[in-house]
FINU-124446 format. One line per 10 residues: their letters; for each residue x, z, y of N, C-alpha, C, O. Coordinates in Angstrom, 3 decimals, padded with zeros to 6 digits. Each point is the difference from the previous one (the first is absolute). Layout:
A	X Z Y X Z Y X Z Y X Z Y ~ ... .
//
This chain:
MSALDRAYRR	199.872 -132.582 -007.476 -000.345 000.719 -001.191 000.279 -000.892 -001.208 -000.409 -001.160 -000.040 ~ 001.098 001.712 -000.921 000.359 -000.778 -001.182 -001.125 000.039 -001.040 -000.954 000.769 000.125 ~ 001.085 -001.595 -001.129 -000.992 -000.027 -001.079 -000.008 001.321 -000.750 -001.053 000.450 -000.452 ~ 002.213 000.173 000.314 000.073 001.287 -000.679 -000.745 001.067 000.791 -000.710 000.817 -000.586 ~ 000.861 -000.812 001.903 -000.740 000.952 000.836 -001.508 -000.193 -000.146 -000.746 000.974 -000.102 ~ 000.302 -002.219 000.092 -001.433 -000.273 -000.163 -000.491 000.456 -001.366 -001.107 000.525 -000.118 ~ 001.920 -000.721 -000.915 -000.395 000.415 -001.350 -000.118 001.516 -000.079 -000.952 000.510 -000.591 ~ 001.901 000.222 001.177 -000.083 001.456 -000.008 -001.200 000.492 000.803 -000.646 000.975 -000.385 ~ 000.349 -001.632 001.483 -001.133 000.411 000.828 -001.321 -000.245 -000.725 -000.934 000.790 000.134 ~ 000.849 -001.870 -000.894 -001.243 -000.358 -000.691 -000.246 000.890 -001.211 -001.147 000.361 -000.264 .
CQTPAQARHY	002.178 000.000 -000.472 -000.143 000.706 -001.270 000.167 001.504 000.193 001.039 000.466 000.468 ~ -002.060 000.274 -000.829 000.068 001.451 000.078 000.369 000.626 -001.347 000.560 001.095 -000.045 ~ -000.871 -001.783 -001.035 000.298 000.505 -001.341 000.703 -001.086 -000.807 -000.099 -001.181 000.331 ~ 000.804 001.575 -001.384 000.616 -001.005 -000.869 -001.025 -000.923 -000.650 000.287 -001.173 -000.237 ~ -001.473 001.688 -000.051 -001.039 -000.842 -000.614 -000.431 -001.112 000.954 -000.250 -001.124 -000.435 ~ 000.161 001.425 001.727 -000.345 -001.039 000.967 001.085 -001.064 000.062 -000.295 -001.193 000.069 ~ 001.544 001.623 -000.095 001.103 -000.958 000.049 -000.010 -000.901 -001.231 000.231 -001.204 000.113 ~ -000.494 001.771 -001.276 -000.058 -000.808 -001.215 -001.200 -000.956 000.035 000.084 -001.116 -000.514 ~ -001.181 001.542 001.108 -001.165 -000.872 000.151 000.359 -001.216 000.855 -000.314 -001.131 -000.369 ~ 000.967 001.360 001.503 000.408 -001.111 000.860 001.030 -000.888 -000.705 000.018 -001.214 000.206 .
ARICAMNHNW	000.836 001.815 -001.036 000.980 -000.798 -000.755 -000.715 -000.929 -000.977 000.387 -001.159 -000.152 ~ -001.435 001.667 -000.515 -000.757 -000.848 -000.922 -000.688 -001.146 000.737 -000.031 -001.129 -000.488 ~ -000.521 001.425 001.668 -000.652 -001.048 000.786 001.012 -001.073 000.394 -000.279 -001.193 -000.113 ~ 001.453 001.622 000.576 001.033 -000.965 000.392 000.471 -000.816 -001.193 000.243 -001.200 000.129 ~ -000.110 001.836 -001.290 000.436 -000.730 -001.193 -001.051 -001.014 -000.436 000.343 -001.096 -000.446 ~ -001.629 001.454 000.571 -001.056 -000.952 -000.357 000.018 -001.214 000.925 -000.383 -001.097 -000.407 ~ 000.828 001.290 001.649 000.081 -001.097 000.960 001.381 -000.658 000.008 000.314 -000.789 000.891 ~ 000.502 001.120 -001.885 001.338 -000.579 -000.171 000.926 000.276 001.176 000.882 -000.804 000.301 ~ -001.080 001.934 000.362 000.897 000.429 001.070 000.942 001.043 -000.610 -000.200 001.205 000.149 ~ 001.228 -001.699 -000.836 000.873 000.874 -000.780 000.837 000.915 000.872 000.311 001.119 -000.409 .
VAAQLYEDVA	000.058 -001.558 001.587 000.824 000.832 000.896 -000.800 001.209 000.458 000.500 001.124 -000.043 ~ -001.723 -001.336 000.477 -000.842 001.114 000.447 -000.364 000.914 -001.168 -000.081 001.217 000.170 ~ -000.139 -001.792 -001.354 -000.311 000.817 -001.169 001.162 000.937 -000.323 -000.211 001.175 -000.302 ~ 001.423 -001.691 000.366 001.169 000.838 -000.255 000.150 001.060 001.090 000.380 001.135 -000.288 ~ -000.672 -001.495 001.526 000.074 000.956 001.110 -000.973 001.155 -000.227 000.367 001.160 000.189 ~ -001.607 -001.464 -000.592 -000.974 001.059 -000.249 000.363 000.835 -001.219 -000.267 001.201 -000.016 ~ 000.869 -001.803 -001.001 000.474 000.780 -001.148 001.088 000.978 000.427 000.023 001.146 -000.449 ~ 000.880 -001.604 001.319 001.055 000.877 000.505 -000.583 001.129 000.841 000.471 001.135 -000.078 ~ -001.489 -001.434 000.879 -000.655 001.032 000.803 -000.664 001.023 -000.913 000.068 001.199 000.268 ~ -000.712 -001.653 -001.344 -000.642 000.914 -000.940 001.024 000.932 -000.635 -000.247 001.199 -000.129 .
EALEAAERLR	001.389 -001.741 -000.265 001.049 000.831 -000.581 000.537 001.004 001.010 000.278 001.145 -000.356 ~ -000.129 -001.556 001.601 000.484 000.911 001.030 -001.013 001.106 000.278 000.382 001.156 000.180 ~ -001.662 -001.496 -000.143 -001.027 001.019 000.217 -000.064 000.987 -001.160 -000.200 001.195 000.215 ~ 000.367 -001.687 -001.448 000.024 000.897 -001.155 001.213 000.918 000.043 -000.105 001.180 -000.333 ~ 001.244 -001.706 000.736 001.197 000.834 000.112 -000.178 001.073 001.070 000.420 001.143 -000.180 ~ -001.042 -001.519 001.290 -000.249 000.980 001.066 -000.948 001.090 -000.474 000.188 001.171 000.331 ~ -001.205 -001.542 -001.105 -000.928 000.998 -000.533 000.698 000.937 -000.980 -000.266 001.202 -000.008 ~ 001.160 -001.747 -000.820 000.736 000.849 -000.938 000.906 000.976 000.742 000.129 001.159 -000.392 ~ 000.497 -001.635 001.464 000.858 000.893 000.778 -000.812 001.108 000.664 000.403 001.163 -000.013 ~ -001.552 -001.526 000.596 -000.855 001.014 000.621 -000.461 001.023 -001.027 -000.045 001.197 000.287 .
AAIHPACSLC	-000.297 -001.664 -001.481 -000.453 000.906 -001.046 001.126 000.915 -000.481 -000.242 001.157 -000.341 ~ 001.458 -001.669 000.315 001.140 000.819 -000.424 000.365 001.039 001.043 000.444 001.098 -000.337 ~ -000.629 -001.442 001.597 000.356 000.932 001.075 -001.062 001.075 000.163 000.326 001.171 000.198 ~ -001.590 -001.558 -000.281 -001.105 000.935 000.207 -000.946 000.010 -001.193 -001.128 -000.481 000.101 ~ 001.583 001.032 -001.243 -000.914 000.027 -001.145 -001.068 001.072 000.201 000.327 001.183 000.099 ~ -001.574 -001.572 -000.039 -001.077 000.949 000.203 -000.966 -000.018 -001.170 -000.447 001.051 -000.459 ~ 000.137 -002.198 -000.006 -000.992 -000.156 -001.063 000.704 -000.510 -001.250 000.835 -000.902 000.068 ~ -001.177 001.483 -001.201 000.638 -000.430 -001.243 -000.511 -001.363 -000.474 000.650 -000.662 -000.808 ~ -001.807 000.249 001.309 -000.573 -001.269 -000.441 000.508 -001.182 000.819 000.458 -000.996 -000.561 ~ -000.541 001.104 001.882 000.370 -001.145 000.843 001.336 000.204 000.710 000.488 -000.923 000.653 .
GGRGMLDDIE	000.110 002.094 -000.763 001.276 000.253 000.651 -000.112 000.231 001.489 000.983 -000.161 000.723 ~ -002.157 000.535 -000.247 -000.173 000.294 001.415 -000.381 -001.196 000.845 -000.082 000.126 001.222 ~ -000.155 -001.291 -001.827 -000.363 -001.194 000.763 -001.471 -000.010 000.366 -000.385 -000.600 001.003 ~ -000.455 001.270 -001.816 -001.426 -000.003 000.237 -000.708 -001.196 -000.592 -001.226 -000.094 000.069 ~ 001.981 -000.823 -000.652 -000.589 -001.219 -000.567 000.631 -000.293 -001.361 001.185 000.249 -000.221 ~ -001.998 -000.777 -000.675 000.472 -000.549 -001.266 -000.283 -001.492 000.077 -001.131 -000.429 -000.228 ~ 002.128 -000.348 000.540 -000.143 -001.414 000.333 -000.963 -000.118 001.176 000.377 000.335 001.123 ~ -001.609 -000.801 -001.343 -000.964 -000.123 001.095 -001.137 001.010 -000.111 -001.002 -000.128 000.703 ~ 001.136 001.116 -001.563 -001.040 001.002 -000.231 000.493 001.337 000.549 001.154 000.375 -000.208 ~ -002.034 000.341 000.910 000.384 001.310 000.508 000.253 000.957 -001.150 -000.700 -000.033 -001.012 .
CWLCSPPARF	001.689 000.874 001.170 000.319 001.003 -001.016 -001.115 001.048 -000.008 -000.357 000.532 001.051 ~ -000.189 -000.236 -002.217 -001.127 000.931 -000.056 000.458 001.449 000.008 -000.831 000.899 000.125 ~ 002.144 -000.642 -000.255 000.483 001.373 000.037 000.324 000.467 001.417 -000.305 001.137 000.359 ~ 000.912 -001.989 000.439 000.481 000.465 001.299 -000.691 -000.619 001.203 000.251 000.434 001.124 ~ -001.119 -001.438 -001.311 -000.680 -000.587 001.143 -001.130 000.923 000.445 -000.593 000.698 -000.822 ~ 000.298 -000.694 002.107 -001.067 000.877 000.485 -001.360 -000.457 -000.531 -000.197 -001.181 -000.286 ~ -000.736 002.121 000.157 -001.319 -000.402 -000.501 -000.727 -000.904 000.989 000.192 000.104 001.211 ~ -001.020 -000.985 -001.739 -000.731 -000.945 000.849 -001.109 000.738 000.750 -000.647 000.901 -000.533 ~ 000.453 -001.310 001.778 -001.073 000.572 000.811 -001.098 -001.025 000.141 000.250 -001.166 000.307 ~ -001.432 001.602 -000.528 -001.143 -000.901 000.096 -000.840 000.322 001.204 -001.010 -000.660 000.242 .
//
């Protein structure tokens, strides 16, 4: 398994990838920081493509999330 595979497996959202990039940059691990930045860009591109193919919601584009916050227009109501 390559470092890129591990980065994709660890990061579910672009915000998570950018968080790991900041941590790596603070620890002066510039190679890993750049890898996580690239993963974040790839995840954002994938989300844009999904939104373009299946536009459902005018606010989030059918992703169900606004960055790390659930979309209040199309996400299901919370059950208590």
